[in-house]
C-alpha positions in Angstrom: 115.4 62.6 56.9 115.5 62.8 60.2 112.6 65.3 62.3 114.0 69.1 62.3 111.5 69.5 65.8 113.9 66.2 67.0 117.2 67.7 66.6 116.1 71.4 68.3 115.1 69.1 71.5 118.1 66.9 71.6 120.2 70.1 71.6 118.0 71.6 74.4 118.5 68.3 76.0 121.4 66.7 75.4 123.4 67.9 78.6 120.7 68.5 81.4 123.5 68.9 83.8 125.4 71.5 82.4 124.5 74.6 84.1 124.7 77.9 83.4 127.5 79.8 84.6 127.6 84.1 85.3 130.2 86.1 83.5 131.7 89.0 86.1 130.0 90.0 89.3 126.8 89.1 90.2 125.1 91.0 93.1 122.4 90.2 95.2 119.7 93.2 96.3 116.3 93.8 98.0 114.1 96.2 96.6 113.6 99.3 98.2 109.9 99.8 97.4 108.0 96.3 97.6 111.3 94.5 99.4 111.6 91.4 96.6 115.2 90.0 95.7 117.0 90.0 93.0 120.3 89.8 91.3 121.9 92.1 88.7 125.2 92.3 86.8 125.5 96.1 87.8 126.1 97.5 91.5 122.7 99.4 91.7 122.6 102.9 94.4 118.8 102.5 94.5 117.9 99.0 94.0 114.5 98.2 92.6 113.4 94.8 91.1 111.4 94.4 87.6 108.0 95.3 89.2 109.3 98.3 90.3 111.0 99.8 87.6 107.9 99.3 85.1 105.7 101.3 87.6 107.8 103.8 88.0 108.6 103.8 84.2 104.7 104.1 83.6 104.1 107.1 86.5 102.3 110.1 85.1 105.0 112.9 85.9 102.3 115.8 86.1 100.6 116.4 89.9 98.1 118.5 90.7 99.1 120.0 94.0 95.8 121.8 94.9 93.9 118.4 95.2 94.5 115.9 99.0 94.8 112.5 98.2 91.8 110.7 99.6 93.6 108.2 101.5 96.8 109.8 103.6 95.6 113.3 103.2 98.3 114.7 101.4 98.7 117.6 98.5 99.9 116.4 95.2 97.5 114.1 93.5 98.9 112.6 90.0 96.7 114.6 87.0 93.1 112.9 87.1 93.2 110.8 90.2 92.6 111.1 93.5 95.3 109.7 95.0 99.1 110.5 95.6 101.6 108.2 94.0 102.3 106.5 97.3 98.9 105.2 97.5 98.5 104.9 93.6 100.4 102.4 93.5 100.5 100.9 97.1 104.3 102.0 97.5 103.5 102.3 101.5 105.3 99.5 103.8 102.7 97.9 105.9 103.4 98.7 109.8 
């Protein structure tokens, strides 16, 4: 009997020159936060890469408006922290 691993390996390497072809339209974007280039099958109004999407999903939406940011001095810091969202997640672009 043939080795099942060899059969699986053969199916992955049987045609190494076969290329993946996308179905539908593919759009190329530059992330509006970090500037990384990525592709998507959707025409996005506000393009964000996967890393920035995860940062935004994990944001704590509770803001303490009475405290000031220790880095930039703006009011409105993340609850329990000493920095605002922009400074905490490094969304500021280097000038």
